Steps between C-alpha positions, in 0.01 A plus 500: 500500500637553151164635390534775758739678262344715229618746237385781731678349802809308374677539837333402825588484868454189712184633664346591163564154358356333808188715485445447127563125525289460814783329690651549848818706512711210626383271219550773242853572625595131477357458150663820380838372614447180300389693190801729524733204536356347182527829310125536452510820706773751580540696825619860495714673760196692625323174581255500207460214256455476124462223242831332414654396171445131571129543436576660164726207412226253581228697323712509184438125469125550458402388147275801454776733611847519349450251209191687383670835549806390300285378212292817496769760559626529139145563382433747781818685407394509134161640600666767708745597224219532247257690724699645793195423712475296820503125437405241759488123555277332755355171620188416700523410866155448648292810429800720426756572232859461617733707283830326429655750258453862400687743278407860572529779247654815645244722326217248501181530700530405867392156622412361842660158452843373603694177450391255768188704568139387484194658345134388477415304186194699397658839426827472304553376145713205614248423771211491255687255277584272791149520646342430161698176478491404867310190619127555529499490883758780510296712260187442706675593826633823352166595346316426824752678720549873548649666191720785617454832321820687407349764270157590372573274201574186703251225419332399824179353356535118486274458196692758301834353607384156391419638154844660483666168585309327221620768258859451616475129419356580156747775410816351648583836654381699802467876532484675835404858423570733796386232744810528720596866456312780325766556235620149405382223270646149486489246219579140596522158333531143633809282513423130464662180622564177315139389533357828379410614851556864591786518751582872494432825318695804388386854440586851395378788714477833319324833523129457429437622146258403224764336279689306766323164467520479121865606510621272777280187490682329208838548667372368832348192335824432311710529816272263691506248215879526477532437873270197476713356221824571689364312802405205279855484362646504852290201601628280216 
């Protein structure tokens, strides 16, 4: 039932929730009452429902959520102050990136992502980093599955994507050049955990220009390394 709510439809009526969840109306009504009582959902005067603050309180306990965001935020803010471009932080969930923080520049190029939103791994800079360091079965599933095309530059050939992932592992940075929108380029770098495993990635998204990668890659790498070190300190 909770998965019935989306960014496009944050408020739903009883009948819509029942239909999306595949449940009878009577069962849906009973469960909705219980969820509202717990604070997981909220009911409006017009009879529609939306996600409640209790879910946000619970989600803030996720180790890849608030703790990671708090460690990364100073470095994201520094990146933004230096570049005034969009900066983002994301983690992998299945075959998607889940974005847990974003700072948007008022005059920066537009992006399709939002905090709490998902995006396929194969297209964005953060996604390429996370896919390059994902377990081998995850990489195989993504490469064998349909690769959605967002622009004419989106890599949808599995063999080519596999070569790109190998390059990401060698270079320590990923570049998504106009793969999501025709005018944007993202540069991303991995954030590592205590065992050296990649647990997240951060990126800058800027207008696609010839000098963007050389100009932004060192700053992105430094911010990712700083976040990794900050997380290590927190664990001690």
